[in-house]
C-alpha positions in Angstrom: -40.6 13.3 73.9 -43.7 15.4 74.4 -46.6 15.5 72.0 -45.6 19.1 71.2 -42.2 17.8 70.1 -43.8 15.2 67.8 -46.1 17.8 66.4 -43.0 20.0 65.6 -41.3 17.1 63.9 -44.4 16.2 61.9 -44.8 19.8 60.8 -41.1 20.0 59.8 -41.4 16.8 57.7 -44.5 18.1 56.0 -42.9 21.4 55.2 -39.8 19.6 53.8 -42.0 17.3 51.7 -44.0 20.2 50.4 -40.8 22.2 49.5 -39.1 19.3 47.8 -42.0 18.0 45.7 -44.6 19.3 43.3 -48.3 19.2 44.0 -48.7 16.4 41.4 -45.9 14.3 43.0 -47.6 14.6 46.4 -51.0 13.6 45.0 -49.4 10.7 43.1 -47.7 9.5 46.3 -51.0 9.7 48.3 -53.0 7.9 45.6 -50.2 5.2 45.3 -50.8 4.4 49.0 -54.6 4.4 48.7 -56.4 1.1 48.2 -59.7 2.2 49.7 -61.2 5.1 47.8 -60.7 8.6 49.1 -62.4 11.8 48.1 -60.5 14.6 46.5 -60.8 16.6 49.8 -59.2 13.8 51.8 -56.4 13.4 49.3 -55.9 17.2 49.2 -55.5 17.3 53.0 -52.9 14.5 53.0 -51.1 15.8 49.9 -51.0 19.4 51.2 -52.8 20.8 48.2 -56.1 22.5 47.5 -59.1 20.3 46.7 -59.4 21.5 43.1 -55.7 20.7 42.6 -56.1 17.3 44.1 -59.2 16.6 41.9 -57.3 17.8 38.7 -54.3 15.6 39.4 -56.5 12.6 40.4 -58.4 12.9 37.1 -55.0 12.9 35.3 -54.0 9.8 37.2 -57.3 8.1 36.2 -56.7 9.0 32.6 -53.3 7.4 32.6 -54.7 4.2 34.3 -52.7 4.7 37.5 -55.8 5.4 39.5 -59.4 4.4 39.3 -62.6 5.8 40.7 -65.7 4.6 42.5 -68.7 6.5 43.8 -70.1 6.9 47.3 -73.4 8.7 46.8 -72.5 12.0 45.1 -68.8 11.7 46.0 -66.1 10.4 43.6 -63.5 8.4 45.4 -60.0 7.9 44.0 -57.7 4.9 44.6 -54.7 3.3 43.0 -55.5 0.9 40.2 -55.2 -2.6 41.7 -54.5 -4.3 38.3 -51.6 -1.9 37.7 -50.1 -2.6 41.1 -50.4 -6.3 40.4 -48.7 -6.0 37.0 -45.9 -3.9 38.5 -45.3 -6.7 41.1 -45.2 -9.3 38.4 -42.9 -7.3 36.2 -40.5 -6.6 39.2 -40.4 -10.3 40.0 -39.6 -11.2 36.4 -36.8 -8.7 36.4 -35.4 -9.9 39.8 -35.7 -13.7 39.3 -34.7 -16.0 36.4 -36.9 -18.9 35.4 -35.1 -21.5 37.6 -35.4 -19.2 40.7 -39.1 -18.7 40.0 -39.7 -22.5 39.6 -37.8 -23.2 42.9 -39.8 -20.5 44.7 -43.1 -21.9 43.4 -42.1 -25.4 44.5 -41.1 -24.2 48.0 -44.3 -22.2 48.4 -46.5 -25.1 47.3 -44.7 -27.3 49.9 -45.4 -24.6 52.6 -49.1 -24.5 51.7 -49.3 -28.4 51.8 -47.7 -28.3 55.3 -50.4 -25.9 56.6 -53.1 -28.0 55.0 -51.7 -31.1 56.7 -51.0 -29.5 60.0 -54.5 -28.0 60.4 -56.4 -30.6 58.3 -58.0 -27.8 56.2 -57.7 -26.8 52.6 -57.6 -23.0 52.9 -56.7 -20.2 55.2 -60.4 -19.2 55.3 -61.4 -22.7 56.5 -58.6 -22.4 59.2 -60.0 -19.0 60.3 -63.4 -20.6 60.9 -61.8 -23.3 63.1 -59.5 -21.2 65.2 -60.5 -19.8 68.6 -59.5 -16.2 69.5 -56.7 -17.3 71.9 -54.8 -19.6 69.4 -51.9 -17.2 68.7 -49.8 -19.6 66.7 -52.7 -20.6 64.5 -53.5 -17.0 63.7 -49.9 -16.3 62.9 -49.8 -19.3 60.6 -53.0 -18.2 59.0 -51.5 -14.8 58.2 -48.3 -16.4 56.8 -50.4 -18.9 54.8 -52.4 -16.1 53.2 -49.2 -14.2 52.3 -47.6 -17.3 50.9 -50.7 -18.0 48.8 -50.6 -14.5 47.4 -46.9 -14.7 46.7 -47.4 -18.0 45.0 -50.1 -16.6 42.7 -47.8 -13.7 41.8 -44.8 -16.0 41.1 -47.0 -18.3 38.9 -48.3 -15.2 37.1 -44.7 -14.0 36.5 -43.8 -17.4 35.1 -46.8 -17.5 32.9 -46.1 -13.9 31.7 -42.5 -14.9 31.0 -43.7 -17.9 29.0 -46.2 -15.8 27.0 -43.5 -13.1 26.3 -41.2 -15.8 24.9 -44.0 -17.2 22.8 -44.7 -13.8 21.3 -41.1 -13.1 20.4 -40.4 -16.6 19.0 
């Protein structure tokens, strides 16, 4: 395909997205994907809305707790609320997995982490990163998997703790 063909496809997808969604829905989708702050102008361009419309909807998302702001000089930057994303992941995991499944997953992930510690004789992915040379492909792959496993373990443990706390409150 030529670049003109790709441009046509992209324009068609944008037009379809704009026709099938409201300006608020588009701003919401863009902010949901934004973990580094973006200005209202940047969000407006991506969401196919005017800058004042993007700013108005971003402020509404901040008011609901879905988004948060930071400043870069005189510019307000908007991004998704990291705590809200984390709580959503914890809630989803609680709904998908029962207590026994969570415990088994935690046990498995802890064993995987111990395997990495033993294999590389380090206690963290950060320590491994300091030891690896640029050409050690397997080591860098393991490092990435280790970090992901560590994050998933933390979320699973939080889901279990949240579940325990929920049961204590209702008992």
